[in-house]
N, CA, C and O atoms as a CHARMM CRD file, in Angstrom:
* protein
*
  360
    1    1 MET  N      9.75500 -14.00300  15.86300 PROA 1      0.00000
    2    1 MET  CA     8.30300 -14.61500  15.35700 PROA 1      0.00000
    3    1 MET  C      7.41800 -14.57400  15.72800 PROA 1      0.00000
    4    1 MET  O      7.43000 -14.76300  16.94500 PROA 1      0.00000
    5    2 ILE  N      5.87900 -14.30100  15.06200 PROA 2      0.00000
    6    2 ILE  CA     4.92400 -14.04200  15.78700 PROA 2      0.00000
    7    2 ILE  C      3.87600 -15.13400  16.29400 PROA 2      0.00000
    8    2 ILE  O      3.41100 -15.95400  15.50300 PROA 2      0.00000
    9    3 THR  N      3.53500 -15.11500  17.59500 PROA 3      0.00000
   10    3 THR  CA     2.66200 -16.15200  17.99900 PROA 3      0.00000
   11    3 THR  C      1.49300 -15.69500  18.39300 PROA 3      0.00000
   12    3 THR  O      1.41300 -14.71700  19.13700 PROA 3      0.00000
   13    4 GLU  N      0.18800 -16.50400  17.83200 PROA 4      0.00000
   14    4 GLU  CA    -1.10100 -15.76100  18.17200 PROA 4      0.00000
   15    4 GLU  C     -1.54800 -16.22100  19.56400 PROA 4      0.00000
   16    4 GLU  O     -1.51500 -17.44800  19.65700 PROA 4      0.00000
   17    5 MET  N     -1.91000 -15.66100  20.54900 PROA 5      0.00000
   18    5 MET  CA    -2.68300 -16.16100  21.49800 PROA 5      0.00000
   19    5 MET  C     -3.82000 -15.25100  21.53600 PROA 5      0.00000
   20    5 MET  O     -3.64700 -14.14900  21.01400 PROA 5      0.00000
   21    6 THR  N     -5.12800 -15.55200  22.14000 PROA 6      0.00000
   22    6 THR  CA    -6.59000 -15.50000  22.99400 PROA 6      0.00000
   23    6 THR  C     -5.97400 -15.00600  24.31000 PROA 6      0.00000
   24    6 THR  O     -5.09800 -15.46700  25.04200 PROA 6      0.00000
   25    7 ILE  N     -6.83100 -13.77500  24.35600 PROA 7      0.00000
   26    7 ILE  CA    -6.70800 -12.90900  25.78600 PROA 7      0.00000
   27    7 ILE  C     -6.70900 -14.03400  27.03400 PROA 7      0.00000
   28    7 ILE  O     -6.02200 -14.04400  28.05500 PROA 7      0.00000
   29    8 THR  N     -7.92600 -15.15600  26.48900 PROA 8      0.00000
   30    8 THR  CA    -7.98500 -16.02200  27.58700 PROA 8      0.00000
   31    8 THR  C     -6.63200 -17.21700  27.63900 PROA 8      0.00000
   32    8 THR  O     -6.44100 -18.12200  28.45100 PROA 8      0.00000
   33    9 GLU  N     -6.13200 -16.96000  26.89700 PROA 9      0.00000
   34    9 GLU  CA    -5.22800 -18.22700  26.90400 PROA 9      0.00000
   35    9 GLU  C     -3.54700 -17.04800  27.34200 PROA 9      0.00000
   36    9 GLU  O     -2.54900 -17.56600  27.84300 PROA 9      0.00000
   37   10 THR  N     -3.61900 -15.54300  27.01600 PROA 10     0.00000
   38   10 THR  CA    -2.99400 -15.08400  27.45900 PROA 10     0.00000
   39   10 THR  C     -2.80300 -14.37200  29.12900 PROA 10     0.00000
   40   10 THR  O     -1.75500 -13.85700  29.51800 PROA 10     0.00000
   41   11 ARG  N     -3.97500 -14.48400  29.89100 PROA 11     0.00000
   42   11 ARG  CA    -4.20300 -14.21000  30.60700 PROA 11     0.00000
   43   11 ARG  C     -3.72900 -15.43700  32.32700 PROA 11     0.00000
   44   11 ARG  O     -3.45000 -15.14200  33.48900 PROA 11     0.00000
   45   12 LYS  N     -3.87300 -16.85800  31.54200 PROA 12     0.00000
   46   12 LYS  CA    -3.22900 -18.14900  31.92600 PROA 12     0.00000
   47   12 LYS  C     -1.86300 -18.38400  32.02800 PROA 12     0.00000
   48   12 LYS  O     -1.31300 -19.06000  32.89700 PROA 12     0.00000
   49   13 LYS  N     -1.35000 -17.80800  31.11800 PROA 13     0.00000
   50   13 LYS  CA     0.37200 -17.94200  30.66700 PROA 13     0.00000
   51   13 LYS  C      1.12000 -16.61200  31.02600 PROA 13     0.00000
   52   13 LYS  O      2.34700 -16.52200  30.96600 PROA 13     0.00000
   53   14 ILE  N      0.29300 -15.58500  31.40300 PROA 14     0.00000
   54   14 ILE  CA     1.13800 -14.71400  31.33600 PROA 14     0.00000
   55   14 ILE  C      2.68500 -14.41600  32.53700 PROA 14     0.00000
   56   14 ILE  O      3.69300 -13.74800  32.30600 PROA 14     0.00000
   57   15 THR  N      2.37400 -15.08400  33.59700 PROA 15     0.00000
   58   15 THR  CA     3.71900 -15.27400  34.31700 PROA 15     0.00000
   59   15 THR  C      4.87800 -15.98000  33.83900 PROA 15     0.00000
   60   15 THR  O      6.07700 -15.78600  34.04100 PROA 15     0.00000
   61   16 SER  N      4.13800 -17.01300  33.02400 PROA 16     0.00000
   62   16 SER  CA     5.66100 -17.74100  32.39600 PROA 16     0.00000
   63   16 SER  C      6.44200 -17.02700  30.99400 PROA 16     0.00000
   64   16 SER  O      7.57500 -17.27400  30.58100 PROA 16     0.00000
   65   17 LEU  N      5.48700 -16.12200  30.46000 PROA 17     0.00000
   66   17 LEU  CA     5.80900 -15.68000  29.09400 PROA 17     0.00000
   67   17 LEU  C      7.14300 -15.23200  29.06200 PROA 17     0.00000
   68   17 LEU  O      7.85300 -15.49200  28.09100 PROA 17     0.00000
   69   18 GLU  N      7.73600 -14.30400  30.44200 PROA 18     0.00000
   70   18 GLU  CA     8.88500 -13.62200  30.47600 PROA 18     0.00000
   71   18 GLU  C      9.60300 -14.59800  30.16900 PROA 18     0.00000
   72   18 GLU  O     10.07500 -14.29200  29.07500 PROA 18     0.00000
   73   19 ASN  N     10.00400 -15.64900  30.47400 PROA 19     0.00000
   74   19 ASN  CA    11.32900 -16.50600  30.34200 PROA 19     0.00000
   75   19 ASN  C     11.10000 -17.21200  29.15200 PROA 19     0.00000
   76   19 ASN  O     12.07100 -17.96300  29.05900 PROA 19     0.00000
   77   20 LYS  N     10.36000 -17.39600  28.18500 PROA 20     0.00000
   78   20 LYS  CA     9.99300 -18.06600  27.29500 PROA 20     0.00000
   79   20 LYS  C     10.00500 -17.42100  26.29300 PROA 20     0.00000
   80   20 LYS  O      9.96600 -18.20200  25.34300 PROA 20     0.00000
   81   21 MET  N     10.05400 -15.91700  25.81600 PROA 21     0.00000
   82   21 MET  CA    10.34200 -15.00000  24.89700 PROA 21     0.00000
   83   21 MET  C     11.32400 -14.63000  24.73800 PROA 21     0.00000
   84   21 MET  O     12.07800 -14.22400  25.62200 PROA 21     0.00000
   85   22 GLY  N     11.67000 -14.70900  22.96000 PROA 22     0.00000
   86   22 GLY  CA    12.98300 -14.03500  23.21900 PROA 22     0.00000
   87   22 GLY  C     12.83500 -12.61800  22.46900 PROA 22     0.00000
   88   22 GLY  O     11.70200 -12.24500  22.16400 PROA 22     0.00000
   89   23 TYR  N     13.84300 -11.89800  22.19300 PROA 23     0.00000
   90   23 TYR  CA    13.87100 -10.71300  21.81600 PROA 23     0.00000
   91   23 TYR  C     12.87200 -10.38400  20.94400 PROA 23     0.00000
   92   23 TYR  O     11.95000  -9.57100  21.00300 PROA 23     0.00000
   93   24 ASP  N     13.30900 -11.34000  19.94900 PROA 24     0.00000
   94   24 ASP  CA    12.51800 -10.84300  18.23700 PROA 24     0.00000
   95   24 ASP  C     11.05700 -11.58000  18.44200 PROA 24     0.00000
   96   24 ASP  O     10.48900 -11.70500  17.35700 PROA 24     0.00000
   97   25 ASP  N     10.34100 -12.07100  19.49800 PROA 25     0.00000
   98   25 ASP  CA     9.02900 -13.01900  19.82000 PROA 25     0.00000
   99   25 ASP  C      8.09700 -11.67500  20.25700 PROA 25     0.00000
  100   25 ASP  O      8.37000 -10.88000  21.15700 PROA 25     0.00000
  101   26 THR  N      6.89100 -11.64800  19.34000 PROA 26     0.00000
  102   26 THR  CA     5.89300 -11.22500  19.32300 PROA 26     0.00000
  103   26 THR  C      4.76000 -12.04000  19.35800 PROA 26     0.00000
  104   26 THR  O      4.57600 -13.03000  18.65100 PROA 26     0.00000
  105   27 ILE  N      3.84400 -11.49100  20.38800 PROA 27     0.00000
  106   27 ILE  CA     2.46700 -12.54800  20.99400 PROA 27     0.00000
  107   27 ILE  C      1.35700 -11.50400  20.22200 PROA 27     0.00000
  108   27 ILE  O      1.25300 -10.30600  20.48800 PROA 27     0.00000
  109   28 SER  N      0.69800 -12.10700  19.38900 PROA 28     0.00000
  110   28 SER  CA    -0.74000 -11.07600  18.54900 PROA 28     0.00000
  111   28 SER  C     -1.71400 -11.86100  19.46900 PROA 28     0.00000
  112   28 SER  O     -2.12700 -12.99200  19.21300 PROA 28     0.00000
  113   29 ILE  N     -2.00600 -11.19700  20.47400 PROA 29     0.00000
  114   29 ILE  CA    -3.11500 -11.31200  21.34300 PROA 29     0.00000
  115   29 ILE  C     -4.84400 -10.73300  20.68200 PROA 29     0.00000
  116   29 ILE  O     -5.11300  -9.55200  20.46400 PROA 29     0.00000
  117   30 THR  N     -5.72600 -11.80900  20.48800 PROA 30     0.00000
  118   30 THR  CA    -6.70600 -11.85800  19.81300 PROA 30     0.00000
  119   30 THR  C     -7.81500 -11.67400  20.78500 PROA 30     0.00000
  120   30 THR  O     -7.78800 -11.98500  21.97600 PROA 30     0.00000
  121   31 ASN  N     -8.86800 -11.08900  20.07700 PROA 31     0.00000
  122   31 ASN  CA   -10.21500 -11.21400  20.86900 PROA 31     0.00000
  123   31 ASN  C    -11.22400 -11.48900  19.75900 PROA 31     0.00000
  124   31 ASN  O    -11.37600 -10.76200  18.77800 PROA 31     0.00000
  125   32 HSD  N    -11.97900 -12.74800  20.04100 PROA 32     0.00000
  126   32 HSD  CA   -12.73500 -12.87100  18.57300 PROA 32     0.00000
  127   32 HSD  C    -12.16600 -13.29900  17.50300 PROA 32     0.00000
  128   32 HSD  O    -12.93000 -13.53400  16.56700 PROA 32     0.00000
  129   33 GLY  N    -10.97800 -13.48900  17.32700 PROA 33     0.00000
  130   33 GLY  CA   -10.49000 -13.93100  16.31500 PROA 33     0.00000
  131   33 GLY  C     -9.49900 -12.31500  15.63100 PROA 33     0.00000
  132   33 GLY  O     -8.70600 -12.25000  14.69200 PROA 33     0.00000
  133   34 LYS  N     -9.92600 -11.37400  16.44600 PROA 34     0.00000
  134   34 LYS  CA    -9.38700  -9.81600  15.67600 PROA 34     0.00000
  135   34 LYS  C     -8.07300  -9.58100  16.88000 PROA 34     0.00000
  136   34 LYS  O     -8.17900  -9.69800  18.10100 PROA 34     0.00000
  137   35 GLU  N     -6.92700  -9.24300  16.14200 PROA 35     0.00000
  138   35 GLU  CA    -5.54200  -9.07800  17.13400 PROA 35     0.00000
  139   35 GLU  C     -6.09000  -7.46200  17.54500 PROA 35     0.00000
  140   35 GLU  O     -6.54300  -6.54200  16.86300 PROA 35     0.00000
  141   36 VAL  N     -5.88500  -7.57900  18.58400 PROA 36     0.00000
  142   36 VAL  CA    -6.10900  -6.49700  19.55100 PROA 36     0.00000
  143   36 VAL  C     -4.61900  -5.83700  20.63700 PROA 36     0.00000
  144   36 VAL  O     -4.45500  -4.69800  21.07500 PROA 36     0.00000
  145   37 PHE  N     -4.13600  -6.51400  20.72400 PROA 37     0.00000
  146   37 PHE  CA    -2.92700  -6.03000  21.62900 PROA 37     0.00000
  147   37 PHE  C     -1.69200  -6.93500  20.99900 PROA 37     0.00000
  148   37 PHE  O     -1.78400  -8.11300  20.65400 PROA 37     0.00000
  149   38 ALA  N     -0.48200  -6.07300  20.93200 PROA 38     0.00000
  150   38 ALA  CA     1.21000  -7.31800  20.72600 PROA 38     0.00000
  151   38 ALA  C      1.85700  -7.03200  22.23600 PROA 38     0.00000
  152   38 ALA  O      1.81700  -6.06200  22.99200 PROA 38     0.00000
  153   39 LEU  N      2.38300  -8.16400  22.29700 PROA 39     0.00000
  154   39 LEU  CA     3.10000  -8.28000  23.58000 PROA 39     0.00000
  155   39 LEU  C      4.43200  -8.80700  23.02100 PROA 39     0.00000
  156   39 LEU  O      4.50500  -9.61400  22.09300 PROA 39     0.00000
  157   40 MET  N      5.63500  -8.19300  23.77200 PROA 40     0.00000
  158   40 MET  CA     7.03500  -8.09400  23.40900 PROA 40     0.00000
  159   40 MET  C      7.93500  -8.06300  25.18800 PROA 40     0.00000
  160   40 MET  O      7.71300  -7.82900  26.37600 PROA 40     0.00000
  161   41 LYS  N      8.92700  -8.44800  24.31500 PROA 41     0.00000
  162   41 LYS  CA     9.81400  -8.33400  25.50800 PROA 41     0.00000
  163   41 LYS  C     10.32100  -6.57600  25.60200 PROA 41     0.00000
  164   41 LYS  O     10.60700  -5.86700  24.63700 PROA 41     0.00000
  165   42 TRP  N     10.31900  -6.17500  27.07100 PROA 42     0.00000
  166   42 TRP  CA    10.61600  -4.43200  27.01000 PROA 42     0.00000
  167   42 TRP  C     11.64600  -4.13700  26.13700 PROA 42     0.00000
  168   42 TRP  O     11.40100  -3.38900  25.19100 PROA 42     0.00000
  169   43 ASP  N     12.93200  -4.66400  26.30900 PROA 43     0.00000
  170   43 ASP  CA    14.33200  -4.00500  25.61500 PROA 43     0.00000
  171   43 ASP  C     13.76000  -4.35800  23.73700 PROA 43     0.00000
  172   43 ASP  O     14.34900  -3.73700  22.85200 PROA 43     0.00000
  173   44 THR  N     12.81600  -5.19600  23.41100 PROA 44     0.00000
  174   44 THR  CA    12.18600  -4.66800  21.74900 PROA 44     0.00000
  175   44 THR  C     11.64400  -3.83700  21.59300 PROA 44     0.00000
  176   44 THR  O     11.81800  -3.17800  20.56800 PROA 44     0.00000
  177   45 TYR  N     10.65100  -3.44900  22.62000 PROA 45     0.00000
  178   45 TYR  CA     9.93600  -2.46100  22.79900 PROA 45     0.00000
  179   45 TYR  C     10.62600  -0.91100  22.84200 PROA 45     0.00000
  180   45 TYR  O     10.09000  -0.03200  22.16600 PROA 45     0.00000
  181   46 GLU  N     11.82300  -0.59700  23.64800 PROA 46     0.00000
  182   46 GLU  CA    12.73400   0.17200  23.71900 PROA 46     0.00000
  183   46 GLU  C     13.42600   0.29400  22.76300 PROA 46     0.00000
  184   46 GLU  O     13.89200   1.43000  22.66700 PROA 46     0.00000
  185   47 SER  N     13.76100  -0.51100  21.84900 PROA 47     0.00000
  186   47 SER  CA    14.52100  -0.44200  20.57400 PROA 47     0.00000
  187   47 SER  C     13.91700   0.20000  19.47500 PROA 47     0.00000
  188   47 SER  O     14.40000   1.06700  18.74700 PROA 47     0.00000
  189   48 ILE  N     12.34400  -0.54700  19.42600 PROA 48     0.00000
  190   48 ILE  CA    11.29600  -0.07400  18.57300 PROA 48     0.00000
  191   48 ILE  C     11.26700   1.21800  18.96700 PROA 48     0.00000
  192   48 ILE  O     11.13600   1.83300  17.90800 PROA 48     0.00000
  193   49 GLU  N     11.30800   1.95200  19.79400 PROA 49     0.00000
  194   49 GLU  CA    10.76800   3.30600  20.57000 PROA 49     0.00000
  195   49 GLU  C     12.23000   4.40400  20.06900 PROA 49     0.00000
  196   49 GLU  O     11.97200   5.37100  19.35200 PROA 49     0.00000
  197   50 GLU  N     13.25200   4.23000  20.37400 PROA 50     0.00000
  198   50 GLU  CA    14.32500   4.61500  19.89700 PROA 50     0.00000
  199   50 GLU  C     14.64400   4.56900  18.30500 PROA 50     0.00000
  200   50 GLU  O     15.51100   5.30400  17.83200 PROA 50     0.00000
  201   51 THR  N     13.92700   3.70300  17.53600 PROA 51     0.00000
  202   51 THR  CA    14.23000   3.59500  16.09800 PROA 51     0.00000
  203   51 THR  C     13.36200   5.22500  15.92900 PROA 51     0.00000
  204   51 THR  O     13.78000   6.38200  15.88800 PROA 51     0.00000
  205   52 LEU  N     12.28100   4.74600  15.87500 PROA 52     0.00000
  206   52 LEU  CA    11.23300   5.76400  15.79200 PROA 52     0.00000
  207   52 LEU  C     11.42700   7.35700  15.73000 PROA 52     0.00000
  208   52 LEU  O     11.39000   8.18300  14.81800 PROA 52     0.00000
  209   53 GLU  N     11.72400   7.43300  17.56600 PROA 53     0.00000
  210   53 GLU  CA    12.23000   8.62400  17.47700 PROA 53     0.00000
  211   53 GLU  C     13.43700   9.00700  16.57300 PROA 53     0.00000
  212   53 GLU  O     13.51800  10.21900  16.37500 PROA 53     0.00000
  213   54 ILE  N     14.36300   8.26500  15.99700 PROA 54     0.00000
  214   54 ILE  CA    15.45100   8.62800  15.45800 PROA 54     0.00000
  215   54 ILE  C     14.90900   9.02100  13.86000 PROA 54     0.00000
  216   54 ILE  O     15.26700  10.07000  13.32300 PROA 54     0.00000
  217   55 LEU  N     13.99600   8.02900  13.18100 PROA 55     0.00000
  218   55 LEU  CA    13.82100   8.49200  11.96900 PROA 55     0.00000
  219   55 LEU  C     12.59100   9.76500  12.40600 PROA 55     0.00000
  220   55 LEU  O     12.41900  10.56100  11.48300 PROA 55     0.00000
  221   56 ALA  N     11.92600   9.98000  13.39300 PROA 56     0.00000
  222   56 ALA  CA    10.86800  11.61900  13.53100 PROA 56     0.00000
  223   56 ALA  C     11.95400  12.42800  13.34000 PROA 56     0.00000
  224   56 ALA  O     11.63700  13.51500  12.85600 PROA 56     0.00000
  225   57 ASP  N     13.33400  12.26000  13.58600 PROA 57     0.00000
  226   57 ASP  CA    13.79200  13.26500  13.75700 PROA 57     0.00000
  227   57 ASP  C     15.03500  13.94500  12.73800 PROA 57     0.00000
  228   57 ASP  O     16.12900  13.39600  12.87300 PROA 57     0.00000
  229   58 GLU  N     14.99700  14.61700  12.14500 PROA 58     0.00000
  230   58 GLU  CA    15.82900  15.13900  10.61200 PROA 58     0.00000
  231   58 GLU  C     17.37800  15.24700  10.92000 PROA 58     0.00000
  232   58 GLU  O     18.24600  14.88400  10.12600 PROA 58     0.00000
  233   59 LYS  N     17.60500  15.75800  12.09100 PROA 59     0.00000
  234   59 LYS  CA    18.98500  15.79700  12.12500 PROA 59     0.00000
  235   59 LYS  C     19.20500  14.55200  12.57600 PROA 59     0.00000
  236   59 LYS  O     19.79100  14.00300  11.64300 PROA 59     0.00000
  237   60 MET  N     19.05700  13.60400  13.65000 PROA 60     0.00000
  238   60 MET  CA    19.25000  12.31500  13.75900 PROA 60     0.00000
  239   60 MET  C     19.05000  11.55600  12.26700 PROA 60     0.00000
  240   60 MET  O     20.00000  10.86900  11.89100 PROA 60     0.00000
  241   61 LEU  N     18.68800  11.58300  12.00200 PROA 61     0.00000
  242   61 LEU  CA    18.48300  10.55600  10.60400 PROA 61     0.00000
  243   61 LEU  C     19.40100  11.03400   9.99100 PROA 61     0.00000
  244   61 LEU  O     20.13600  10.16900   9.51500 PROA 61     0.00000
  245   62 SER  N     19.74600  12.23100   9.75000 PROA 62     0.00000
  246   62 SER  CA    20.81400  12.69000   8.67200 PROA 62     0.00000
  247   62 SER  C     22.34800  12.26700   9.37600 PROA 62     0.00000
  248   62 SER  O     23.35200  12.02400   8.70700 PROA 62     0.00000
  249   63 ASN  N     22.29900  12.24900  10.38700 PROA 63     0.00000
  250   63 ASN  CA    23.56500  11.90800  11.39600 PROA 63     0.00000
  251   63 ASN  C     23.66600  10.45700  11.17400 PROA 63     0.00000
  252   63 ASN  O     24.72200   9.97200  10.76700 PROA 63     0.00000
  253   64 LEU  N     22.58500   9.70400  11.42800 PROA 64     0.00000
  254   64 LEU  CA    22.84700   8.29200  11.07700 PROA 64     0.00000
  255   64 LEU  C     22.97800   7.61100   9.76700 PROA 64     0.00000
  256   64 LEU  O     23.26800   6.42500   9.61500 PROA 64     0.00000
  257   65 LYS  N     22.71400   8.55700   8.75300 PROA 65     0.00000
  258   65 LYS  CA    23.16000   8.00100   7.35000 PROA 65     0.00000
  259   65 LYS  C     24.68100   8.78400   7.05500 PROA 65     0.00000
  260   65 LYS  O     25.59500   8.53700   6.26800 PROA 65     0.00000
  261   66 LYS  N     24.49300   9.73400   7.98100 PROA 66     0.00000
  262   66 LYS  CA    25.92200  10.05500   7.66300 PROA 66     0.00000
  263   66 LYS  C     27.26200   8.89900   8.05600 PROA 66     0.00000
  264   66 LYS  O     28.23600   8.71200   7.32800 PROA 66     0.00000
  265   67 GLY  N     27.05100   8.34200   9.14000 PROA 67     0.00000
  266   67 GLY  CA    27.33700   7.28400   9.69600 PROA 67     0.00000
  267   67 GLY  C     27.53400   6.10600   9.05200 PROA 67     0.00000
  268   67 GLY  O     28.63100   5.59500   8.82500 PROA 67     0.00000
  269   68 ILE  N     26.25900   5.59400   8.70200 PROA 68     0.00000
  270   68 ILE  CA    26.02800   4.51100   7.82900 PROA 68     0.00000
  271   68 ILE  C     27.37100   4.66400   6.38000 PROA 68     0.00000
  272   68 ILE  O     28.40700   4.00100   6.32800 PROA 68     0.00000
  273   69 ALA  N     26.97000   5.60200   5.47300 PROA 69     0.00000
  274   69 ALA  CA    27.89500   5.47000   4.63400 PROA 69     0.00000
  275   69 ALA  C     29.36700   5.87500   4.93600 PROA 69     0.00000
  276   69 ALA  O     30.09100   5.71800   3.95200 PROA 69     0.00000
  277   70 GLN  N     29.89200   6.27300   5.85400 PROA 70     0.00000
  278   70 GLN  CA    31.34400   5.93600   6.55000 PROA 70     0.00000
  279   70 GLN  C     31.74700   5.04300   6.84400 PROA 70     0.00000
  280   70 GLN  O     32.95800   4.90200   6.67300 PROA 70     0.00000
  281   71 VAL  N     31.03700   4.03900   7.39300 PROA 71     0.00000
  282   71 VAL  CA    31.38700   2.80000   7.30100 PROA 71     0.00000
  283   71 VAL  C     31.32200   1.98600   6.50400 PROA 71     0.00000
  284   71 VAL  O     31.95600   0.93800   6.61800 PROA 71     0.00000
  285   72 LYS  N     30.45000   2.27600   5.36800 PROA 72     0.00000
  286   72 LYS  CA    30.43600   1.55800   3.71200 PROA 72     0.00000
  287   72 LYS  C     31.50700   1.93700   3.15200 PROA 72     0.00000
  288   72 LYS  O     32.21700   1.16500   2.50700 PROA 72     0.00000
  289   73 ASP  N     31.73100   3.02000   3.30400 PROA 73     0.00000
  290   73 ASP  CA    33.75900   4.02000   2.67500 PROA 73     0.00000
  291   73 ASP  C     34.68900   3.62300   3.26600 PROA 73     0.00000
  292   73 ASP  O     35.78300   3.70000   2.70800 PROA 73     0.00000
  293   74 ASN  N     34.59000   3.02000   4.69300 PROA 74     0.00000
  294   74 ASN  CA    36.00800   2.34500   5.29500 PROA 74     0.00000
  295   74 ASN  C     35.79900   3.87400   6.05900 PROA 74     0.00000
  296   74 ASN  O     35.96200   3.60200   7.24800 PROA 74     0.00000
  297   75 GLY  N     35.59500   4.94700   5.98500 PROA 75     0.00000
  298   75 GLY  CA    35.99000   6.05000   6.60900 PROA 75     0.00000
  299   75 GLY  C     35.58300   6.37700   8.15600 PROA 75     0.00000
  300   75 GLY  O     34.90700   7.35600   8.47400 PROA 75     0.00000
  301   76 LEU  N     36.03500   5.52500   8.96100 PROA 76     0.00000
  302   76 LEU  CA    36.04200   5.34000  10.37300 PROA 76     0.00000
  303   76 LEU  C     37.06600   5.81500  10.58700 PROA 76     0.00000
  304   76 LEU  O     37.86900   6.04800   9.68400 PROA 76     0.00000
  305   77 VAL  N     37.37100   6.17300  12.29700 PROA 77     0.00000
  306   77 VAL  CA    38.57200   7.07700  12.88900 PROA 77     0.00000
  307   77 VAL  C     38.70200   5.94500  13.92900 PROA 77     0.00000
  308   77 VAL  O     37.74000   5.59100  14.61000 PROA 77     0.00000
  309   78 ASP  N     40.04700   5.33700  14.03700 PROA 78     0.00000
  310   78 ASP  CA    40.42400   4.02800  15.50200 PROA 78     0.00000
  311   78 ASP  C     39.94900   5.25500  16.59100 PROA 78     0.00000
  312   78 ASP  O     40.13100   6.46800  16.48200 PROA 78     0.00000
  313   79 PHE  N     39.27600   4.49800  17.67600 PROA 79     0.00000
  314   79 PHE  CA    39.01300   5.55700  18.68000 PROA 79     0.00000
  315   79 PHE  C     40.05500   5.92500  19.56600 PROA 79     0.00000
  316   79 PHE  O     40.09300   6.90800  20.30700 PROA 79     0.00000
  317   80 GLU  N     41.07000   4.84600  19.37900 PROA 80     0.00000
  318   80 GLU  CA    42.47700   5.81400  20.20000 PROA 80     0.00000
  319   80 GLU  C     43.09000   6.76200  19.48100 PROA 80     0.00000
  320   80 GLU  O     43.93300   7.53700  19.93300 PROA 80     0.00000
  321   81 ASP  N     42.68600   6.72900  18.34000 PROA 81     0.00000
  322   81 ASP  CA    43.26700   8.29400  17.32900 PROA 81     0.00000
  323   81 ASP  C     42.30400   9.33000  17.95200 PROA 81     0.00000
  324   81 ASP  O     42.82800  10.21700  18.62600 PROA 81     0.00000
  325   82 PHE  N     41.26600   9.32800  17.84300 PROA 82     0.00000
  326   82 PHE  CA    40.23900  10.06500  18.09700 PROA 82     0.00000
  327   82 PHE  C     40.51400  10.78300  18.96300 PROA 82     0.00000
  328   82 PHE  O     40.71400  11.99300  18.85500 PROA 82     0.00000
  329   83 LYS  N     40.59400   9.64500  20.67200 PROA 83     0.00000
  330   83 LYS  CA    40.79500  10.36900  21.69800 PROA 83     0.00000
  331   83 LYS  C     42.41200  11.34400  22.01000 PROA 83     0.00000
  332   83 LYS  O     42.57400  12.30200  22.76700 PROA 83     0.00000
  333   84 LYS  N     43.33400  10.71000  21.18500 PROA 84     0.00000
  334   84 LYS  CA    44.38400  11.66900  20.94600 PROA 84     0.00000
  335   84 LYS  C     44.22600  12.76000  20.40500 PROA 84     0.00000
  336   84 LYS  O     44.99900  13.58600  20.89100 PROA 84     0.00000
  337   85 SER  N     43.40200  13.28600  19.39100 PROA 85     0.00000
  338   85 SER  CA    43.63900  14.17400  18.77800 PROA 85     0.00000
  339   85 SER  C     42.43100  15.47700  19.43600 PROA 85     0.00000
  340   85 SER  O     42.22000  16.62000  19.03100 PROA 85     0.00000
  341   86 LEU  N     41.79300  14.67000  20.63200 PROA 86     0.00000
  342   86 LEU  CA    40.80100  15.68700  21.53900 PROA 86     0.00000
  343   86 LEU  C     41.93400  16.16100  22.29600 PROA 86     0.00000
  344   86 LEU  O     42.17100  17.36300  22.17300 PROA 86     0.00000
  345   87 GLU  N     42.77700  15.41000  23.14000 PROA 87     0.00000
  346   87 GLU  CA    43.64700  15.75300  23.60200 PROA 87     0.00000
  347   87 GLU  C     44.62700  17.18700  23.13700 PROA 87     0.00000
  348   87 GLU  O     44.95300  18.09100  23.90600 PROA 87     0.00000
  349   88 CYS  N     44.91600  17.10200  21.89600 PROA 88     0.00000
  350   88 CYS  CA    45.67700  18.17100  20.99000 PROA 88     0.00000
  351   88 CYS  C     44.79600  19.63800  21.01000 PROA 88     0.00000
  352   88 CYS  O     45.21400  20.75800  20.71800 PROA 88     0.00000
  353   89 THR  N     43.55100  19.27000  21.41800 PROA 89     0.00000
  354   89 THR  CA    42.81100  20.36600  21.26400 PROA 89     0.00000
  355   89 THR  C     42.67400  21.17800  22.31200 PROA 89     0.00000
  356   89 THR  O     42.14700  22.29000  22.30100 PROA 89     0.00000
  357   90 LYS  N     43.19300  20.56700  23.30300 PROA 90     0.00000
  358   90 LYS  CA    43.06100  21.44300  24.69800 PROA 90     0.00000
  359   90 LYS  C     43.78700  22.27400  25.12200 PROA 90     0.00000
  360   90 LYS  O     43.53200  22.83100  26.18900 PROA 90     0.00000
């Protein structure tokens, strides 16, 4: 959810916002009615940053698409079976 707040309001409430904001919450900080900053939890920011990194890297994006296709096709391998297969290659 996006909440709008002026810079002045944000200054007054900044120390209490950490406990009031959830993962999906963003505060649009305005100055004279114009959006100038977005405030969000650090975990949310890191998630966005990692997503952009994946989308910008052709190989990682290709691997992600391949993994999604495997999930859709029920082509996943059980983790314990995978570990056993690795032991056979030693």
